[in-house]
C-alpha positions in Angstrom: -37.7 9.3 7.7 -37.0 5.7 6.8 -34.2 3.9 8.5 -31.9 1.6 6.4 -29.4 -0.9 7.7 -26.1 -1.0 5.7 -23.6 -3.9 6.1 -20.0 -4.4 5.1 -18.0 -7.5 5.6 -14.3 -7.8 6.4 -11.8 -10.6 6.9 -8.5 -10.8 8.9 -6.2 -13.2 10.6 -5.4 -13.0 14.3 -3.9 -15.2 17.0 -4.7 -15.2 20.7 -4.2 -17.1 23.9 -7.0 -17.7 26.5 -4.9 -17.5 29.6 -6.1 -19.8 32.4 -8.6 -21.6 30.1 -9.0 -25.3 30.7 -8.8 -26.4 27.1 -6.6 -26.3 24.0 -7.3 -22.5 23.5 -4.9 -21.9 26.4 -2.2 -22.3 23.7 -1.3 -19.8 21.0 -3.6 -20.4 18.1 -5.1 -18.3 15.3 -8.3 -17.8 13.4 -9.5 -16.5 10.1 -12.0 -13.9 11.4 -15.0 -12.6 9.4 -16.5 -9.4 10.7 -19.9 -8.0 9.5 -20.5 -4.4 10.5 -24.0 -3.0 10.2 -24.9 0.7 10.7 -28.4 2.2 10.6 -29.5 5.6 9.5 -31.6 7.6 7.0 -30.5 8.0 3.4 -29.3 11.5 2.5 -32.2 13.4 0.8 -30.3 16.6 -0.1 -30.1 16.8 -3.9 -27.0 18.9 -3.7 -25.2 16.3 -1.6 -23.0 13.9 -3.7 -24.1 11.1 -1.3 -27.8 11.6 -2.2 -29.7 8.4 -1.5 -26.9 6.8 0.7 -27.1 6.0 4.4 -23.3 6.0 4.2 -20.8 5.6 1.4 -19.6 2.0 1.6 -16.1 3.3 1.1 -16.3 5.5 4.2 -17.4 2.6 6.3 -14.6 0.5 4.8 -12.1 3.3 5.6 -13.2 3.5 9.3 -13.2 -0.3 9.9 -9.9 -0.9 8.0 -8.0 1.9 9.7 -9.3 1.3 13.2 -9.8 -2.5 13.4 -8.4 -4.4 10.5 -5.0 -2.7 10.3 -4.7 -2.8 14.0 -5.6 -6.5 14.6 -4.7 -8.3 11.4 -1.9 -10.8 11.9 -1.5 -9.8 15.6 -1.2 -11.9 18.7 -3.7 -10.6 21.2 -2.9 -11.3 24.9 -4.5 -10.5 28.2 -2.1 -8.4 30.3 -0.4 -10.7 32.9 -0.3 -13.8 30.7 3.0 -15.7 30.7 3.8 -14.5 27.2 3.6 -10.8 28.2 7.3 -10.6 29.0 8.2 -12.2 25.7 6.0 -9.7 23.8 7.4 -6.7 25.7 11.0 -7.9 24.9 10.3 -7.4 21.2 10.5 -11.0 20.2 6.9 -10.9 19.1 6.7 -7.7 17.1 3.0 -7.5 16.4 1.4 -8.1 19.8 -1.2 -6.2 21.7 -1.8 -6.5 25.5 -5.4 -6.0 26.5 -7.3 -5.7 29.9 -9.7 -8.5 29.0 -9.6 -12.2 28.2 -9.4 -12.1 24.4 -12.4 -14.4 23.7 -14.5 -13.8 20.6 -17.1 -12.2 22.8 -14.9 -9.7 24.6 -13.0 -8.9 21.4 -16.4 -8.1 19.7 -17.2 -5.7 22.6 -13.9 -4.0 22.0 -14.6 -3.7 18.3 -18.1 -2.2 19.0 -16.5 0.5 21.2 -13.9 1.3 18.5 -16.3 1.6 15.6 -19.0 3.4 17.5 -16.6 6.2 18.4 -15.7 6.7 14.7 -19.2 6.9 13.2 -20.7 10.3 12.1 -23.4 11.6 14.5 -26.2 10.8 12.1 -25.4 7.1 12.1 -25.5 4.4 14.8 -23.8 1.1 15.0 -26.7 -1.4 14.7 -25.0 -4.7 15.1 -21.8 -6.7 14.6 -21.2 -10.3 13.8 -17.7 -11.8 14.3 -17.0 -15.3 13.0 -14.1 -16.9 14.8 -14.4 -20.0 12.7 -16.7 -20.9 9.8 -19.3 -22.3 12.2 -18.8 -20.3 15.4 -19.5 -16.6 15.9 -20.6 -13.9 18.4 -23.1 -11.1 17.7 -23.4 -7.7 19.3 -26.6 -5.6 18.9 -26.9 -2.0 20.0 -30.5 -2.7 21.2 -29.2 -5.3 23.6 -26.7 -2.8 25.1 -28.8 0.4 25.4 
């Protein structure tokens, strides 16, 4: 059976702090992120299936990514646990904040997204790769083949 890659793109806004970093990103700052999610699978060949010819309905992929990634991280401040701002976030002064166990770089955030999306995909599909633009000219990529 032929394998087809299917990609959907998403955008969201998020702020973060790189605690301990030796440059300006040690300050609170934000980005307009662009995320491309690519899955791989075989098109449905059951003529009785309303998804005939589809690897995955684009709307199903959109629902997964929006509910598990975009709604969670859009307009949030992402902080590594233990940063100086953690107490401020826990006090309720920053209402949309998430504390994570990793330094919230583009690279580590992309690894987190890969875990989230992979866990939500139907068994007949696999996450093929992700591309996360932190700026217009800077991005990180994740490929399943590199992480097998």
